[in-house]
N, CA, C and O atoms as CSV, one atom per row, in Angstrom:
chain,resi,resn,atom,element,x,y,z
A,1,MET,N,N,0.819,-1.187,0.000
A,1,MET,CA,C,0.000,0.000,0.000
A,1,MET,C,C,0.862,1.249,0.000
A,1,MET,O,O,0.529,2.233,-0.660
A,2,LEU,N,N,1.956,1.220,0.726
A,2,LEU,CA,C,2.826,2.387,0.824
A,2,LEU,C,C,3.351,2.812,-0.538
A,2,LEU,O,O,3.330,3.998,-0.866
A,3,SER,N,N,3.823,1.856,-1.334
A,3,SER,CA,C,4.369,2.220,-2.642
A,3,SER,C,C,3.290,2.785,-3.557
A,3,SER,O,O,3.561,3.714,-4.318
A,4,LEU,N,N,2.077,2.247,-3.502
A,4,LEU,CA,C,0.988,2.779,-4.317
A,4,LEU,C,C,0.607,4.185,-3.861
A,4,LEU,O,O,0.318,5.053,-4.685
A,5,ARG,N,N,0.607,4.406,-2.559
A,5,ARG,CA,C,0.292,5.745,-2.040
A,5,ARG,C,C,1.331,6.745,-2.520
A,5,ARG,O,O,0.996,7.856,-2.931
A,6,ARG,N,N,2.590,6.342,-2.463
A,6,ARG,CA,C,3.662,7.245,-2.912
A,6,ARG,C,C,3.594,7.481,-4.413
A,6,ARG,O,O,3.831,8.600,-4.869
A,7,GLN,N,N,3.275,6.455,-5.188
A,7,GLN,CA,C,3.130,6.621,-6.634
A,7,GLN,C,C,2.015,7.599,-6.962
A,7,GLN,O,O,2.097,8.336,-7.944
A,8,ALA,N,N,0.968,7.605,-6.136
A,8,ALA,CA,C,-0.146,8.531,-6.332
A,8,ALA,C,C,0.171,9.914,-5.770
A,8,ALA,O,O,-0.652,10.826,-5.851
A,9,ASP,N,N,1.371,10.067,-5.197
A,9,ASP,CA,C,1.831,11.339,-4.629
A,9,ASP,C,C,0.880,11.844,-3.542
A,9,ASP,O,O,0.498,13.014,-3.516
A,10,LEU,N,N,0.507,10.916,-2.639
A,10,LEU,CA,C,-0.399,11.251,-1.543
A,10,LEU,C,C,0.308,11.088,-0.206
A,10,LEU,O,O,1.047,10.126,0.000
A,11,THR,N,N,0.082,12.016,0.683
A,11,THR,CA,C,0.533,11.855,2.061
A,11,THR,C,C,-0.475,10.964,2.776
A,11,THR,O,O,-1.571,10.722,2.271
A,12,GLN,N,N,-0.096,10.480,3.949
A,12,GLN,CA,C,-1.056,9.710,4.751
A,12,GLN,C,C,-2.271,10.570,5.080
A,12,GLN,O,O,-3.401,10.083,5.069
A,13,GLU,N,N,-2.044,11.823,5.365
A,13,GLU,CA,C,-3.154,12.722,5.704
A,13,GLU,C,C,-4.104,12.893,4.531
A,13,GLU,O,O,-5.319,12.796,4.696
A,14,ARG,N,N,-3.557,13.149,3.342
A,14,ARG,CA,C,-4.401,13.353,2.160
A,14,ARG,C,C,-5.137,12.072,1.790
A,14,ARG,O,O,-6.313,12.121,1.430
A,15,LEU,N,N,-4.465,10.928,1.872
A,15,LEU,CA,C,-5.130,9.654,1.603
A,15,LEU,C,C,-6.255,9.428,2.599
A,15,LEU,O,O,-7.348,9.002,2.225
A,16,GLY,N,N,-5.985,9.715,3.869
A,16,GLY,CA,C,-7.022,9.573,4.882
A,16,GLY,C,C,-8.233,10.439,4.586
A,16,GLY,O,O,-9.371,9.994,4.740
A,17,GLU,N,N,-7.995,11.672,4.164
A,17,GLU,CA,C,-9.107,12.569,3.813
A,17,GLU,C,C,-9.924,11.989,2.662
A,17,GLU,O,O,-11.154,11.963,2.713
A,18,ARG,N,N,-9.238,11.530,1.639
A,18,ARG,CA,C,-9.929,10.981,0.466
A,18,ARG,C,C,-10.687,9.705,0.795
A,18,ARG,O,O,-11.767,9.462,0.255
A,19,ALA,N,N,-10.123,8.889,1.681
A,19,ALA,CA,C,-10.724,7.589,2.010
A,19,ALA,C,C,-11.705,7.669,3.176
A,19,ALA,O,O,-12.401,6.700,3.478
A,20,GLY,N,N,-11.757,8.829,3.829
A,20,GLY,CA,C,-12.646,8.961,4.982
A,20,GLY,C,C,-12.098,8.281,6.221
A,20,GLY,O,O,-12.856,7.833,7.082
A,21,LEU,N,N,-10.765,8.207,6.310
A,21,LEU,CA,C,-10.109,7.572,7.452
A,21,LEU,C,C,-9.161,8.555,8.115
A,21,LEU,O,O,-8.720,9.524,7.498
A,22,ASP,N,N,-8.860,8.299,9.353
A,22,ASP,CA,C,-7.904,9.111,10.092
A,22,ASP,C,C,-6.486,8.823,9.600
A,22,ASP,O,O,-6.168,7.679,9.274
A,23,ARG,N,N,-5.642,9.835,9.543
A,23,ARG,CA,C,-4.249,9.666,9.124
A,23,ARG,C,C,-3.549,8.604,9.953
A,23,ARG,O,O,-2.752,7.826,9.429
A,24,ARG,N,N,-3.847,8.569,11.252
A,24,ARG,CA,C,-3.213,7.567,12.119
A,24,ARG,C,C,-3.633,6.158,11.733
A,24,ARG,O,O,-2.835,5.224,11.826
A,25,ALA,N,N,-4.873,5.998,11.302
A,25,ALA,CA,C,-5.339,4.677,10.859
A,25,ALA,C,C,-4.577,4.248,9.613
A,25,ALA,O,O,-4.193,3.085,9.491
A,26,ILE,N,N,-4.353,5.176,8.688
A,26,ILE,CA,C,-3.574,4.860,7.489
A,26,ILE,C,C,-2.173,4.404,7.896
A,26,ILE,O,O,-1.673,3.404,7.381
A,27,GLY,N,N,-1.550,5.120,8.801
A,27,GLY,CA,C,-0.209,4.771,9.270
A,27,GLY,C,C,-0.164,3.408,9.928
A,27,GLY,O,O,0.760,2.631,9.688
A,28,ARG,N,N,-1.157,3.110,10.760
A,28,ARG,CA,C,-1.190,1.802,11.438
A,28,ARG,C,C,-1.363,0.668,10.428
A,28,ARG,O,O,-0.737,-0.385,10.554
A,29,ILE,N,N,-2.210,0.888,9.434
A,29,ILE,CA,C,-2.422,-0.142,8.410
A,29,ILE,C,C,-1.150,-0.330,7.594
A,29,ILE,O,O,-0.731,-1.465,7.364
A,30,GLU,N,N,-0.532,0.756,7.154
A,30,GLU,CA,C,0.700,0.662,6.366
A,30,GLU,C,C,1.826,-0.030,7.126
A,30,GLU,O,O,2.617,-0.759,6.528
A,31,ASN,N,N,1.904,0.184,8.410
A,31,ASN,CA,C,2.977,-0.384,9.222
A,31,ASN,C,C,2.641,-1.748,9.807
A,31,ASN,O,O,3.428,-2.306,10.571
A,32,GLY,N,N,1.482,-2.286,9.457
A,32,GLY,CA,C,1.099,-3.609,9.932
A,32,GLY,C,C,0.741,-3.653,11.409
A,32,GLY,O,O,0.760,-4.718,12.026
A,33,LEU,N,N,0.418,-2.501,11.971
A,33,LEU,CA,C,0.082,-2.444,13.393
A,33,LEU,C,C,-1.400,-2.647,13.660
A,33,LEU,O,O,-1.809,-2.890,14.795
A,34,ALA,N,N,-2.204,-2.547,12.604
A,34,ALA,CA,C,-3.644,-2.749,12.735
A,34,ALA,C,C,-4.156,-3.363,11.440
A,34,ALA,O,O,-3.749,-2.950,10.354
A,35,PRO,N,N,-5.045,-4.348,11.546
A,35,PRO,CA,C,-5.612,-4.918,10.327
A,35,PRO,C,C,-6.623,-3.949,9.717
A,35,PRO,O,O,-7.282,-3.194,10.432
A,36,ALA,N,N,-6.737,-3.979,8.408
A,36,ALA,CA,C,-7.720,-3.151,7.712
A,36,ALA,C,C,-8.944,-4.003,7.402
A,36,ALA,O,O,-8.828,-5.181,7.066
A,37,THR,N,N,-10.103,-3.398,7.518
A,37,THR,CA,C,-11.327,-4.097,7.125
A,37,THR,C,C,-11.438,-4.037,5.603
A,37,THR,O,O,-10.750,-3.249,4.953
A,38,LEU,N,N,-12.295,-4.861,5.052
A,38,LEU,CA,C,-12.518,-4.848,3.613
A,38,LEU,C,C,-13.069,-3.493,3.175
A,38,LEU,O,O,-12.702,-2.989,2.114
A,39,ASP,N,N,-13.943,-2.901,3.982
A,39,ASP,CA,C,-14.474,-1.570,3.668
A,39,ASP,C,C,-13.356,-0.535,3.630
A,39,ASP,O,O,-13.323,0.308,2.733
A,40,GLN,N,N,-12.448,-0.590,4.588
A,40,GLN,CA,C,-11.327,0.349,4.610
A,40,GLN,C,C,-10.435,0.148,3.394
A,40,GLN,O,O,-10.019,1.120,2.763
A,41,LEU,N,N,-10.137,-1.104,3.060
A,41,LEU,CA,C,-9.300,-1.378,1.897
A,41,LEU,C,C,-9.954,-0.877,0.618
A,41,LEU,O,O,-9.280,-0.330,-0.255
A,42,GLY,N,N,-11.256,-1.061,0.509
A,42,GLY,CA,C,-11.981,-0.562,-0.662
A,42,GLY,C,C,-11.908,0.952,-0.759
A,42,GLY,O,O,-11.697,1.499,-1.842
A,43,ALA,N,N,-12.081,1.629,0.370
A,43,ALA,CA,C,-12.010,3.089,0.393
A,43,ALA,C,C,-10.609,3.579,0.040
A,43,ALA,O,O,-10.454,4.562,-0.684
A,44,ILE,N,N,-9.604,2.900,0.548
A,44,ILE,CA,C,-8.214,3.272,0.249
A,44,ILE,C,C,-7.913,3.056,-1.234
A,44,ILE,O,O,-7.302,3.912,-1.874
A,45,ALA,N,N,-8.333,1.932,-1.774
A,45,ALA,CA,C,-8.099,1.652,-3.193
A,45,ALA,C,C,-8.761,2.708,-4.068
A,45,ALA,O,O,-8.141,3.200,-5.011
A,46,ARG,N,N,-10.006,3.065,-3.775
A,46,ARG,CA,C,-10.697,4.102,-4.538
A,46,ARG,C,C,-9.978,5.435,-4.422
A,46,ARG,O,O,-9.846,6.163,-5.406
A,47,ALA,N,N,-9.516,5.752,-3.222
A,47,ALA,CA,C,-8.832,7.033,-2.995
A,47,ALA,C,C,-7.511,7.109,-3.756
A,47,ALA,O,O,-7.127,8.179,-4.226
A,48,ILE,N,N,-6.818,5.981,-3.878
A,48,ILE,CA,C,-5.558,5.944,-4.609
A,48,ILE,C,C,-5.820,5.860,-6.114
A,48,ILE,O,O,-5.006,6.308,-6.922
A,49,GLY,N,N,-6.964,5.280,-6.475
A,49,GLY,CA,C,-7.308,5.146,-7.889
A,49,GLY,C,C,-6.835,3.854,-8.505
A,49,GLY,O,O,-6.485,3.802,-9.684
A,50,VAL,N,N,-6.826,2.798,-7.691
A,50,VAL,CA,C,-6.423,1.479,-8.187
A,50,VAL,C,C,-7.504,0.461,-7.831
A,50,VAL,O,O,-8.271,0.672,-6.891
A,51,PRO,N,N,-7.567,-0.648,-8.582
A,51,PRO,CA,C,-8.506,-1.702,-8.197
A,51,PRO,C,C,-8.056,-2.334,-6.878
A,51,PRO,O,O,-6.870,-2.333,-6.549
A,52,LEU,N,N,-8.996,-2.860,-6.148
A,52,LEU,CA,C,-8.696,-3.464,-4.846
A,52,LEU,C,C,-7.618,-4.534,-4.944
A,52,LEU,O,O,-6.758,-4.614,-4.067
A,53,TRP,N,N,-7.641,-5.352,-5.981
A,53,TRP,CA,C,-6.649,-6.427,-6.087
A,53,TRP,C,C,-5.236,-5.868,-6.127
A,53,TRP,O,O,-4.318,-6.501,-5.606
A,54,ARG,N,N,-5.033,-4.694,-6.735
A,54,ARG,CA,C,-3.693,-4.096,-6.766
A,54,ARG,C,C,-3.239,-3.729,-5.359
A,54,ARG,O,O,-2.063,-3.863,-5.019
A,55,LEU,N,N,-4.163,-3.275,-4.563
A,55,LEU,CA,C,-3.842,-2.860,-3.208
A,55,LEU,C,C,-3.411,-4.055,-2.366
A,55,LEU,O,O,-2.437,-3.962,-1.618
A,56,VAL,N,N,-4.104,-5.150,-2.475
A,56,VAL,CA,C,-3.784,-6.297,-1.645
A,56,VAL,C,C,-2.615,-7.120,-2.183
A,56,VAL,O,O,-2.020,-7.903,-1.443
A,57,ARG,N,N,-2.279,-6.951,-3.462
A,57,ARG,CA,C,-1.123,-7.654,-4.037
A,57,ARG,C,C,0.138,-6.841,-3.997
A,57,ARG,O,O,1.211,-7.360,-4.305
A,58,ASP,N,N,0.047,-5.583,-3.629
A,58,ASP,CA,C,1.218,-4.704,-3.578
A,58,ASP,C,C,2.245,-5.266,-2.596
A,58,ASP,O,O,1.901,-5.691,-1.493
A,59,GLU,N,N,3.492,-5.261,-3.010
A,59,GLU,CA,C,4.537,-5.799,-2.135
A,59,GLU,C,C,5.509,-4.722,-1.739
A,59,GLU,O,O,6.459,-4.988,-1.003
């Protein structure tokens, strides 16, 4: 997710705004400190502009 966010030139704060999530939640998900729900992953994928499968396959 981190590499896709950076490719989209988004900060955690801006991604959070677009996805309707708190910046801290984005950080916790990116760092593996909190699991993301399917709804959150869908919102993040839409905010980045990629299909959900790209988000979950990102390495």
